[in-house]
C-alpha positions in Angstrom: 1.7 90.9 7.3 -1.3 90.1 9.5 -4.5 88.4 8.5 -7.9 88.6 10.3 -9.4 85.2 11.3 -12.9 85.0 9.9 -13.8 81.6 11.3 -12.5 78.9 13.7 -13.5 75.2 13.4 -12.9 72.7 16.2 -13.2 69.0 15.5 -16.1 67.1 17.0 -14.7 63.9 18.4 -17.9 63.0 20.2 -17.9 60.9 23.3 -14.8 59.1 22.1 -12.6 62.1 22.6 -9.0 62.2 21.3 -6.8 59.2 21.0 -3.9 58.9 23.5 -1.1 61.2 22.4 -3.3 62.9 19.8 -2.9 66.7 19.8 -6.2 68.5 19.4 -6.1 70.9 16.4 -8.3 73.8 15.2 -8.8 75.2 11.7 -8.5 78.9 11.3 -10.0 80.4 8.2 -8.3 83.6 7.2 -9.7 86.7 5.4 -7.7 85.7 2.3 -9.5 82.4 2.1 -6.7 80.2 3.5 -7.5 77.6 6.1 -4.7 76.6 8.4 -4.5 74.1 11.2 -2.9 75.0 14.5 -2.8 73.2 17.9 -5.8 74.1 19.9 -3.8 75.0 23.0 -1.6 77.4 20.9 -4.7 79.1 19.5 -6.1 79.5 23.0 -2.9 80.9 24.4 -2.5 83.4 21.6 -6.2 84.5 21.6 -6.7 83.4 18.0 -10.5 83.4 17.6 -12.9 84.9 15.1 -12.0 88.6 14.6 -8.4 88.2 15.9 -5.3 88.6 13.8 -2.5 86.2 13.0 0.9 87.1 11.5 2.8 85.5 8.7 5.5 84.6 11.3 3.0 82.8 13.5 1.5 81.0 10.6 5.0 79.8 9.5 5.8 78.8 13.1 2.6 77.0 14.2 0.6 75.9 11.1 0.6 72.1 10.5 0.5 70.6 7.1 -1.9 67.8 6.3 -0.3 64.5 5.4 
């Protein structure tokens, strides 16, 4: 199944930027209300932005769980 992305949130790390070795992540909000985190570079490469679609397979493959 595919889900439409209704919003995309990028972290604001200000002038400090990201810590060495830290992977920038974005949060995708889906039409069903779920919010999933994926690597920023992955979202960019796959064209995942507001209005785009993401599949169950891609969610399973790329979504990161919060600790």
